[in-house]
C-alpha positions as CSV (number, residue, x, y, z in Angstrom):
1,M,15.0,8.0,-51.1
2,V,18.4,10.0,-50.8
3,L,18.5,14.0,-50.6
4,R,20.3,15.2,-53.5
5,N,21.3,18.7,-54.4
6,R,22.5,21.3,-57.0
7,L,24.4,23.4,-54.5
8,K,27.8,23.6,-56.5
9,E,25.9,24.6,-59.6
10,Y,23.9,27.1,-58.2
11,R,27.5,28.4,-56.4
12,A,29.1,28.7,-59.7
13,I,26.3,30.7,-61.1
14,L,26.7,33.1,-58.5
15,S,30.7,32.9,-58.6
16,C,30.8,32.1,-55.1
17,N,33.1,29.7,-53.3
18,Q,32.1,27.5,-50.5
19,Q,33.8,30.0,-47.8
20,E,31.8,33.1,-49.0
21,M,28.4,30.8,-49.7
22,G,28.9,29.7,-46.0
23,K,29.2,33.5,-44.7
24,K,26.4,34.3,-46.6
25,C,24.2,31.4,-45.0
26,G,25.9,31.9,-41.5
27,V,27.4,28.7,-41.3
28,S,31.1,27.2,-41.8
29,R,32.5,26.4,-45.4
30,Q,32.9,22.8,-44.0
31,T,28.9,22.5,-43.6
32,I,28.5,24.0,-47.2
33,S,30.9,21.0,-48.3
34,L,29.2,18.6,-46.6
35,I,25.9,19.4,-47.8
36,E,27.2,19.5,-51.6
37,R,28.9,16.0,-51.1
38,G,25.5,14.8,-49.5
39,D,27.2,14.2,-46.0
40,Y,24.8,16.6,-44.3
41,S,21.0,17.2,-44.8
42,P,20.6,21.3,-43.9
43,S,17.7,22.2,-41.5
44,V,14.6,23.5,-43.4
45,T,15.8,26.9,-42.2
46,L,19.3,26.5,-43.8
47,A,17.6,25.2,-47.1
48,L,15.4,28.1,-47.3
49,T,18.0,30.6,-46.6
50,I,20.4,28.7,-49.3
51,A,17.4,28.9,-51.9
52,K,17.0,32.6,-50.9
53,I,20.6,33.3,-51.6
54,C,20.4,31.4,-54.8
55,D,17.3,33.2,-55.8
56,A,15.8,29.7,-56.5
57,K,13.0,27.4,-55.1
58,V,14.1,24.9,-52.5
59,E,13.2,21.9,-54.7
60,D,15.2,23.4,-57.4
61,I,18.3,22.7,-55.2
62,F,17.2,19.9,-53.3
63,Y,15.6,17.0,-54.3
64,L,15.0,13.3,-53.5
65,E,16.0,10.3,-55.4
66,E,15.2,6.9,-54.9
67,E,18.5,4.6,-54.0
68,G,19.9,3.0,-56.5
69,N,18.9,5.6,-59.2
70,E,22.2,7.9,-58.7
71,K,22.9,9.9,-61.9
72,K,26.8,9.1,-62.9
């Protein structure tokens, strides 16, 4: 299973760039970028913080996908 996310979509809804999102979450812009690219899995605390800022459920932003079923 691979952790995927819709963070970029939620940032767009908030009209928020990576720098601003990082500041709201207490992390760097680079951390937000890594999460969006799928190169970093956030802690439970960070995932919950992101969801709260986005006014969404964690599972609306982050989801598991079986390997080999990547969306294109």
